N, C-alpha and C positions, 0 to 999 in steps of 0.2 A: 504494500500500500504506500502511496506517495504522501509527502507532507502536505498539510492543508495550507492553502493560501487563497487570498481573494482573487488573484489573477488566474488560478487554475483550480476551481472548486472540485471537491472530491465527490464522485458520483455515489459512493456508498452513503456518505453523510446526507446528501440531498435526498436519496431514496428513503432513508429512515425519517428525515424531516417530513417528507411527503406522507409517510405512514402516520406520523403523529397528527398532522393536519387532518388527515382523513378521519381518524378516530375522534377528533374534536369537531366533526361535522363541518370542516372548512374544506370542502371537496374541491373548489376551484383553486385554492392555494396549494392543495396537495398535488393536483395535476400540473401546476406550474413548476413545482419542485421536481416532480418526476421527469418532466420534459427537460429541465435544466440538467438533470442527471444523465439523460440520454445524450444531450449535447456535449457531454464531457467524457465521451468514449469509455463507457463501462465495459467490463469483460462480457463475453457472450452470454453466459447464463443470466447475469444481472440485466443485460440489455433486453432479453426476452421477457423477463419478469416485469421490467419497467414498461415495456410496450403493452403488456396485458393490463397493468395497473392504470395506464393512461386511458385505455379503451374501456375498462370495466370497473375501475376502483378496486378496493380491497374486497375480496369475496369471502374471506374467512371471518368468523366471529372474533370480536375482541377478546383478549385473554381475560380470564376471571380475575377480579380484584382479590388480593390476598392481604391479610393483616401484616403490618410490619413486625419483624422479629423484635423481641425485647433484648436490649444489650445493656449490660452492666459494666461500667468502667470504674477502675479504682480512682480515688480522689486525686492522687498524685503518685508518681513513681517513688519508691522507697529510697532509691539512690540514683544519681545521675546516669549511671551505666544501664539502668533498667528502662530507659526511654526507648 
């Protein structure tokens, strides 16, 4: 994967951004991002998926919402070397 830059957008990032917009019911914005991804020479499998998304949108259901896990962190490290 190449580095991200504004002069050479990353098709994978644009693809995922389109997915997010679609799930937020911003379908026109999603298709704009997917088209931008296509314009930036994605690899063949992603190109085929993007073409299908532009034509039909996302056709699979959204993932189920899951509760966030509980995480317990210590107040502070016991010693500097424990960080």
